[in-house]
Rosetta silent file (secondary structure, phi, psi, omega in degrees, C-alpha in Angstrom):
SEQUENCE: QVQLVESGGGSVQAGGSLRLSCSVSGYIAGLYSFGWFRQAPGQEREGVAAIDSGGNSLRYVDSVKGRFTISRDKSKATLYLQMDTLKPEDTAMYYCAAFRDRPRRGATLNPETYQFWGQGTQVTVSS
SCORE:     score description
SCORE:     0.000 S_00000001
   1 L     0.000  174.913 -177.342    4.659   43.308   -4.005 S_00000001
   2 L   -76.651  140.403  173.207    3.168   39.856   -4.508 S_00000001
   3 E  -119.560  136.137 -176.892    5.600   36.950   -4.784 S_00000001
   4 E  -128.858  134.987 -176.080    4.616   33.672   -6.289 S_00000001
   5 E  -138.231  119.440 -176.612    6.444   30.360   -6.191 S_00000001
   6 E   -95.755  154.163  174.269    5.141   27.264   -7.948 S_00000001
   7 E  -154.190  168.904  175.758    5.804   23.650   -7.086 S_00000001
   8 L   106.060   -9.330 -178.609    4.401   20.194   -7.741 S_00000001
   9 L   -69.660  169.287 -179.477    5.361   19.767  -11.421 S_00000001
  10 E   165.955 -162.084 -177.421    6.962   16.656  -12.744 S_00000001
  11 E  -113.923  128.053  174.597    6.746   13.733  -15.246 S_00000001
  12 E  -139.344  164.355  176.686    3.761   11.468  -15.437 S_00000001
  13 E   -86.698  155.903  177.039    2.183    9.050  -17.901 S_00000001
  14 L   -52.886  140.303 -175.237   -0.989    9.868  -19.756 S_00000001
  15 L    86.519   -4.933  177.903   -4.054    9.436  -17.543 S_00000001
  16 L   -82.938 -178.184 -179.589   -2.108   10.319  -14.444 S_00000001
  17 L  -128.692  155.465  173.665   -2.568   13.258  -12.034 S_00000001
  18 E  -141.540  151.225  173.369   -0.554   16.127  -10.661 S_00000001
  19 E  -127.307  110.263  177.761   -1.316   18.794   -8.128 S_00000001
  20 E   -88.057  150.102  177.721    0.458   22.122   -8.565 S_00000001
  21 E  -126.347  150.149  175.439    0.790   24.540   -5.720 S_00000001
  22 E  -131.556  110.770  176.925    1.547   28.255   -5.738 S_00000001
  23 E   -79.669  130.969 -177.748    2.825   29.811   -2.593 S_00000001
  24 E  -118.950  136.460  177.164    1.766   33.459   -2.265 S_00000001
  25 E  -144.868  164.863  176.228    3.370   36.163   -0.156 S_00000001
  26 L    71.659   30.124  178.977    3.499   39.910    0.040 S_00000001
  27 L  -136.231  164.609  174.460   -0.168   40.544   -0.504 S_00000001
  28 L  -100.536  122.993 -174.226   -3.294   41.490    1.441 S_00000001
  29 L   -55.683  135.861  177.820   -5.773   38.641    1.404 S_00000001
  30 L    94.309   -9.357 -176.055   -8.880   39.167   -0.685 S_00000001
  31 L   -94.847   -3.693 -171.323   -7.431   41.888   -2.916 S_00000001
  32 E  -128.457  149.622  168.990   -6.027   39.693   -5.668 S_00000001
  33 E  -111.558  158.702 -172.745   -7.431   37.316   -8.311 S_00000001
  34 E  -134.525  158.770  175.744   -5.277   34.410   -9.577 S_00000001
  35 E  -149.558  163.824  171.001   -4.724   32.251  -12.596 S_00000001
  36 E  -115.515  130.773  179.402   -2.802   29.313  -14.011 S_00000001
  37 E  -126.057  163.000  179.431   -1.102   29.570  -17.377 S_00000001
  38 E  -145.443  151.828  177.420    1.000   27.278  -19.530 S_00000001
  39 E  -146.636  123.583  177.351    3.385   27.635  -22.369 S_00000001
  40 L   -97.363  156.145 -179.276    4.857   24.993  -24.561 S_00000001
  41 L   -49.962  127.529  178.974    8.005   25.566  -26.714 S_00000001
  42 L    80.187    5.374 -177.196    7.253   27.728  -29.678 S_00000001
  43 L  -125.656  163.410  177.407    3.771   28.554  -28.588 S_00000001
  44 L   -72.167  151.426  174.177    1.964   31.530  -26.917 S_00000001
  45 L   -66.732  130.284 -177.913    1.205   31.541  -23.271 S_00000001
  46 E  -114.262  136.715  179.928   -2.228   30.139  -22.644 S_00000001
  47 E   -77.468  129.015 -170.780   -4.659   30.750  -19.871 S_00000001
  48 E  -105.688  -52.299 -175.001   -5.626   27.452  -18.234 S_00000001
  49 E  -156.662  148.252 -178.459   -7.726   28.327  -15.173 S_00000001
  50 E  -143.948  154.828  176.803   -8.611   31.369  -13.111 S_00000001
  51 E  -141.092  138.660 -178.511  -10.301   32.254   -9.828 S_00000001
  52 L   -80.460  172.916 -175.143  -11.540   35.566   -8.526 S_00000001
  53 L   -55.180  -32.904  179.617  -10.639   37.275   -5.324 S_00000001
  54 L   -94.244   -4.333  177.696  -13.564   35.816   -3.463 S_00000001
  55 L    79.214   11.964 -172.856  -13.269   32.335   -4.844 S_00000001
  56 L   -96.255  -13.957 -177.953  -16.812   32.676   -6.215 S_00000001
  57 L  -133.065  130.202 -177.423  -16.149   32.561   -9.916 S_00000001
  58 E  -122.555  144.502  174.932  -13.917   30.033  -11.863 S_00000001
  59 E  -132.826  139.268  178.024  -12.886   29.983  -15.494 S_00000001
  60 E  -132.279  142.696  173.853  -11.309   27.210  -17.514 S_00000001
  61 L   -70.048  146.408 -172.150  -10.025   26.869  -20.990 S_00000001
  62 H   -52.721  -39.706 -171.607  -12.243   24.350  -22.874 S_00000001
  63 H   -67.374  -14.553 -176.067   -9.448   21.772  -23.302 S_00000001
  64 H  -112.928   -4.391 -177.597   -9.123   21.275  -19.543 S_00000001
  65 L   -62.545  133.908 -176.127  -12.755   21.410  -18.400 S_00000001
  66 L    84.441   -9.115 -178.850  -13.742   18.384  -16.415 S_00000001
  67 L  -116.525  -38.143 -176.837  -10.091   17.444  -15.863 S_00000001
  68 E  -113.232  146.273 -179.476   -8.493   20.359  -13.972 S_00000001
  69 E  -132.658  124.229  177.824   -9.710   22.177  -10.848 S_00000001
  70 E   -94.339  144.123  176.883   -8.393   25.532   -9.645 S_00000001
  71 E  -159.014  165.681  177.254   -8.742   26.387   -5.934 S_00000001
  72 E  -143.785  147.957  177.256   -7.210   28.528   -3.292 S_00000001
  73 E  -119.531  101.760 -178.004   -6.689   28.338    0.477 S_00000001
  74 H   -66.449  -34.289 -176.570   -6.326   31.841    1.932 S_00000001
  75 H   -65.504  -23.692  179.327   -5.401   30.516    5.372 S_00000001
  76 H  -105.059   -2.391 -177.601   -2.390   28.816    3.811 S_00000001
  77 L    51.951   49.034 -176.138   -1.755   31.565    1.219 S_00000001
  78 E  -139.730  137.607  176.564   -1.692   28.930   -1.486 S_00000001
  79 E  -103.904  142.847 -179.306   -3.212   28.540   -4.969 S_00000001
  80 E  -125.897  154.236  169.501   -3.720   25.063   -6.414 S_00000001
  81 E  -137.073  107.568  177.775   -4.251   23.371   -9.701 S_00000001
  82 E   -90.096  125.820  176.523   -5.391   19.709   -9.488 S_00000001
  83 E  -117.303  112.782  178.898   -4.753   18.095  -12.833 S_00000001
  84 L  -109.067  161.581  177.039   -6.451   14.781  -13.520 S_00000001
  85 L    47.875   46.995 -178.072   -6.504   12.555  -16.662 S_00000001
  86 L   -59.501  141.539  178.743   -3.488   14.258  -17.964 S_00000001
  87 L  -121.092  158.719 -178.928   -2.766   14.072  -21.736 S_00000001
  88 H   -55.704  -34.946 -179.750    0.494   14.544  -23.651 S_00000001
  89 H   -72.254   -2.233  171.173   -0.771   17.803  -25.014 S_00000001
  90 H   -85.689   -5.728  178.208   -0.864   19.215  -21.425 S_00000001
  91 L   -58.973  121.521 -178.834    2.945   19.123  -21.491 S_00000001
  92 E   179.750  169.276  170.171    4.193   22.675  -20.803 S_00000001
  93 E   -82.269  127.462  179.918    5.739   25.046  -18.377 S_00000001
  94 E  -107.491  131.977  178.890    2.949   26.122  -15.896 S_00000001
  95 E  -118.362  140.985  165.171    2.889   29.469  -14.256 S_00000001
  96 E   -96.401  147.777 -177.373    0.775   30.918  -11.549 S_00000001
  97 E  -147.908  158.672 -176.826   -0.082   34.608  -11.749 S_00000001
  98 E  -144.594  155.857  171.481   -1.978   37.273   -9.900 S_00000001
  99 E  -139.193  152.674  177.198   -3.375   40.803  -10.363 S_00000001
 100 E   -75.030  117.522 -171.700   -4.646   43.384   -7.909 S_00000001
 101 L  -105.156   61.929  177.219   -8.421   43.079   -8.229 S_00000001
 102 L  -148.065  109.130    6.245   -9.484   46.450   -6.869 S_00000001
 103 L   -67.541  156.276 -166.602  -11.728   47.709   -8.276 S_00000001
 104 L   -70.251  128.738  173.075  -12.991   44.183   -8.866 S_00000001
 105 L  -110.577  -24.184  177.644  -12.485   42.796  -12.281 S_00000001
 106 L    88.655  179.314  178.589  -12.956   39.093  -11.641 S_00000001
 107 L   -67.085  137.516  178.939  -11.415   35.923  -12.979 S_00000001
 108 L  -146.642  150.372  173.140   -9.884   36.159  -16.409 S_00000001
 109 L   -99.816    8.626  178.609   -7.763   33.980  -18.706 S_00000001
 110 L   -81.565  113.210 -172.360   -6.219   36.918  -20.366 S_00000001
 111 H   -69.918  -21.668 -178.623   -2.525   36.961  -19.438 S_00000001
 112 H   -64.498  -22.536  176.660   -2.293   40.682  -20.234 S_00000001
 113 H   -71.104  -25.503 -173.965   -4.387   41.344  -17.101 S_00000001
 114 L   -81.768  141.221 -176.528   -1.859   39.825  -14.740 S_00000001
 115 L  -106.785  -28.170 -175.511    0.707   41.834  -12.958 S_00000001
 116 E  -123.065  134.712 -177.165    2.648   39.213  -10.973 S_00000001
 117 E  -136.306  145.351  171.155    4.139   35.940  -12.136 S_00000001
 118 L   -80.675 -177.728 -178.680    5.963   32.938  -10.712 S_00000001
 119 L   -90.022  -12.643  174.598    8.947   31.338  -12.339 S_00000001
 120 L    95.985  157.948  179.743    7.072   28.283  -13.481 S_00000001
 121 E  -138.242  132.691 -172.470    7.107   24.533  -12.915 S_00000001
 122 E   -82.091  134.981  173.415    7.471   21.970  -15.692 S_00000001
 123 E  -121.792  125.645  178.636    4.816   19.338  -16.392 S_00000001
 124 E  -125.975  128.868  179.524    5.642   16.559  -18.810 S_00000001
 125 E  -120.568  120.308  179.854    3.073   13.892  -19.798 S_00000001
 126 E  -102.545  152.378 -176.820    4.180   10.924  -21.736 S_00000001
 127 L   -91.432    0.000    0.000    2.031    8.569  -23.828 S_00000001
């Protein structure tokens, strides 16, 4: 089955940037769609960004539009989340996730759709 491992988290000051990576293994290229989610203590898991299996459709939660960019590099089997102009409210544990997108369902921010999850990487933004 799909295995996901996140990296790139850390601590930054407000206005700074981080690039999260998600190494993907155990899957057949092109058959999965991916997303990034985050969860702060005491809060529900929130969909942040998603990309479909073909990389043709992207979705973002309103609070990160214009600041975050999701992308994937199939040749490197890696999913990315570029986070710019970070704010303290972005502080959370960030998870990458995937689901088998056949028949095609497309990008979604609904965590219930996702079958496979990484262990998370912490992002902390100070003011």
